[in-house]
N, C-alpha and C positions, 0 to 999 in steps of 0.2 A: 322306636328310636330312629329308624330309617325315615319314617314319615315326618318326624320332628325336624330332622336334619334337612330334609327337602324343603320344608316350609321356611326355615332360617335362611337357606341358600337363596330361595326365591325372593326373600325380603331384602337381604343385604345386597345381593348382586355381585358381579365380578369387579375386580379392582380396575379403576380407570388409569389411563396413562396421560402424561403431560405432552401436549403437542408444542414443541419448541419453535416450530416454523411460524414466523410472523406473516400476516396477510399483506399482500402487495397493494391491493386496492380495497376500498371500503365504500359502501353507499350510505353509511350512517351519517347523520347530522346531529348537532347538539339538541335539536328539537326532538329527535327520536329517543334521546337518553333521559329526558325529564318526564316523570310520570304525569299522566293527565290530571290527577287529583292532588298533585304536589302544591302545598300552599304558596310556594315561591311564584307560581304562575299568577295568582291573584295579586301578589305584591308587585310583580313586574308590570301587570296591566295598569295598576294605579300609578306607578312611577312613570310609565310611558305617557299617560294622560297628563300628568303634572308637567313633564318636560315639553310636551307639545304646546302647552300654554305659556311656557317660558322661552320659546324659541326666539322671539324678538330681543328679549333681555340678554340671552346668551350670545346672540349674533352681534350685539353692540359691544361686547367685550373684546372682540378681535378685529384687527384691520383687514381690509380686503386683499392686501398683498403680503407676501412673506412666506416663510416655510410653514407647512402644515404642522400643527401640534396635536396633542391628545385632545379629542373633542370634549367640550365641557359636559356634555350629556354622559359620556363614559366616566368622567371624573366624579360626577354626582352619583351615578349608579355604583361606582366603586366604593364611594364613601358609605353608601347604604349597605353594601355587602360586608364591609369591614365592621360595621356595627352589628349586623345580623349574625355574623359567624365569628365574632370575637377575634378578629385578626389584629395582631398587636402593632403592626407597623406597615408602612408602604412597601418596604423591601420584602417582608414576609408575604404581603398580598401579591406582589409581582411573581414571587417564587411559586406560590400556590396556583396562580393563574396559568402556569405552564402545563399543569396536569389536571386541574379541576374543570371538568366539562360543564358543571352547573354554573360556575363563574363565567365561563366563556359564553354560555347561552344567555345569561342575564345581561351581559354587556353587548350582545349582538355580534360576537366574533365567531368565526368558523373554527372547526377542530384544528386545522393546520395553521391557523394564525399564530404568530409569535406573541409571546407575552411582552409587556412594556418593559423598557429599561428602567430599573429602580430609580436612578438619578433623574432621568427625564420625567418620570411619573411624579416624583416628589416635587420637582420644581414647578410643574404645571399645576399640581394640586395646591401648592402653596399660593400660587397666583389666584386660584379660585377662592381660597379662604380669605384673601385680602379684599375681595369685593363683597357686595351685599347679596350675593346669590344665595347664601345660606338662609338669609331672612326670607327671601322670596320663595325659595323652595319649601321652607317650613310653612309659610302662609298658604302656598298652593296645596300642600297636603291637608292642612286644616280645612281649606275650602272644599276639597273632595269629601271630607267627612260631613260637612254641613250639607253638601248636595245630596248625600245619601240619608240625611236626617238622622244621623247618629249622635249629634251634639245638641246639648241644651243651650238655649240662649238666655236663660233666666237664673240658673243656679250653678255656682262655681265654688271651687276650693283653691286655697293658696298654701304654699309651703316653700321652704328653702332647705338646702342641705350643703354640706361641705364636700368639695371635689378636690381630691388630693392632686397637687401640682407635680410636674415632672422636675422636682428639685429635692435634694436631700438636706438634712439638718447641717451637714458639714459646709454646705454652700451659704448658710445664713451667717454672714460675717459683718463686723462693724463697718459702717459706711465710711468712717474715717479712722484709720488705725493710729495708734500713738506715734508711729514714725512718720505720719503724714501721708502714707499710702492708702488709697481707697480700696476697700474690698479685700483686705488681708486679715488673717487671723493667726493666732499663735496657739500652740499646745500649752500644757501646763508648765513645761520647763522653758518656755520662751522660744522654742524652735518653730520655724514656720511649718504650717500644715502642708503636707503633700497629698498625692492621690492615695486614697484608701488608708490613710494613717489614722490612728486613734486620736480622738479629740475629747478632752475632758471639759464639760460645760458646768461641772458642779461649782456652785457658789457664784456663778456669773449671771448677770441680769441681761437677758436678750429681749429687746423690745423692737417693735416694728418702726419706731421713730428713730432708733439708733442703729439698727441692723437691717440688712437687706440680703436677699439671695443673689449670689453672683451668677447662678444658672438662669433664674427667672426673676428679675427685679419686681415684677408685678405680683408675685405670690407673697402672701402674708402669713406669719405664724399666728395661728388662731385655733381655739377650741370652742365648741358650741355649748358644752355643758361641763359642770364640775365633775371631777373624778375621771376625766378622759385626758389623753395626751394631746398636747398642741402639735399641729402639723402645718407644714407649708401648703397652703391650699387657696382655692378660690371658692366662691359661693354661687351655687346654682339655684335659680328660682323658677317655678312653674305655676301656671294657672290651669286647672283641670275643670272640665264640666262634669256635673254630677250624674248624667244619664248613663254614660258608658266609660267614664274615666279617661277620656281622651285629653291630650295636652293641647290647649288652645293658645297658649302663650308661654314663652320661655325666655330667660335672660341669664346672663352670667356676669358677675361683678367681683370686685375685690372683697375679701372677707373682712367684716367688722361688725360691731354690735348693732348697728342701725341699718345695715344694707338690706336685711330680710324684710323689714316692714316698709322701708322707703321704696324698695323696688317693687314690692307687691302693690303699693298704692299707685305707682307709675303704670304698672301693667293693667290695673283695673281701669285707669283713665283711658287706656288705649282701646278698650272694648267699645264696639259700636253703640251709640246711645239708643235707648229704648224709652218709650213713654211710661211703661209700667216698671215698678221698682223690682230690682233683682236682689239675690242673696249671695253672700260669699262666706264660706266656712274657713276656719283656721284654728290652730292650736292655741295654747295659753300665751305663747310668745306674742301673739297679735292683740292681746287684750290690753291695749294702751289707749289713752285718750286721743293721741295723735292719729293712730291708724284708724280708729273708729270714726273720727271726724273726717278723715280723708276718704274713707269708704263711703260714708253717707253723702259727701260732696260729689262723689263720682256716680251716685245713683244706686248704691248697693246697701242693703241692710246687713250689717256685720253679724254673722252667726258664729262668732268665735267662742272658744271654750273659756269659761270664766276662771280667772286667776285671782283667788281670794287668799293667797298666802301673805299674811301680814299687810294686806292692802284691800282696797275696795275695787271691785270689778268696774270696768268702763261701761259695761252693759248691765241692765237690770231686768226686773220681771216683765217689763213691757215688751221685751224681746224674747226672753227665755220661756214665757208662758205658752207660746204658740207651738203647735205640733210641728210646724215647718222647721223650727229651731232644732228639735230633736232629730228630724230627718237629716238636716245639714250636718249635725254632729256625727251621725252614723256614716253618711256618704263621704265626708271629708277625709276619712282614713284611706280612701282609695288613692289619694294623692301620693301616697308612699309607693304605689306600684310602679309608676314610671321611674322614680328614683332607684328602686331596687333593680329594675331591668337595665337601666343605663349603667349602674355601677357593677353589675355582675356580667351582663352580656356584652354591652357596648364597650366596656373597658373599665377596670378598677381605677386607673389613674388617667389624668389628662395627658395627651401625647405631645402637646405643643407648648411653646413658650409665648408668653404675652397674653393679655386679656382679649385682644381682638380675635386672634386665631383660635384660642380655646373657646371663645364664645361661638364662633362659627361651627366648630366641631360639636359643641353641646347642642346647638340648634339642629344639626344634622342627626345626632343621636335621638333627640326628641321626635324628629320627623320619622325616623326608622321605627321607633316604638309605635307611633300612630299607624304606620303602614302595617305592622303586624296586627294591631287591634282591628283595623279596617278589614283586613283579609279574613280574620276570624269572624267578624260580624257579617261579612258578605256570605260566609259559609252558613251561618245560622239563619239568615234571612232568605237564602236561595230556595 
């Protein structure tokens, strides 16, 4: 028993004490606190290479004289961090920047640097979203993937999804109320609706042509499939390449029944032309004569899933008989991975109002997804 007690004592050790005295000086830097094999290091290296190529565009946004503002490079890096770590708002980001050393290291700040003021940071970031920097940043990230030969130039997939807007059903009110006032609505007893009051929509017809959201007029009440609830939303569209599932083009539009196919056709036309014919995969929603004709006019063979429910498919055995069609149908399902990442990690709901700002945020989230994928592929090929 004595020997057993001695072994237990040597294993557990004596009780430690808390040293309440804080250090006066420290030689640590943020560089010392981030592990050498941390994936954020590869992401930062790619972001720095992208921002180096955008230096002239970012410099043209600001005049030579005036008060210094938050550097646009820091704003873009902050947008990437907000997407990577699911930060819900600019104010929450500025609060976390006060104590998160990884955030400071990613932005190039010292340990003792103060965090940004939330109001100043939001105002500067709003100015950045109003420019075309999000498009150029996304395109530069895609270019980094092509330079590493991670992207296919011949085989693609398209899809669209609903992105919930920052607006509630209570804000969806008649454009012109019976009393002549615009944007007012009544409860069932005729009393005007106030903040957080109950609203009875039973028996009332609410349509996008007669109603609009007072919070975000660009949001539309829409549902993508039967049996699901209609929500105020926008529609996000992406084109992925089939080699590694990277997003090569992204767009955000107002939600309607034609936006998914029309926007996909526009994004295909934006792809650089090639002499040999390419393929594009899609689900049954793209099996229409219009989209098939637009895809072929853009130089793509449409490998879309056949929709034969009470109708004839727009493609026939001349396309489906090839082995490449079956490969495209298997690969096209990877187009859901970016949507899943954006909706769960980058944010369940859109954080801004208006199509332009939400589009810039959506492009930034798609670029952040590509950065994660590029960092993982770099690890696999190292």
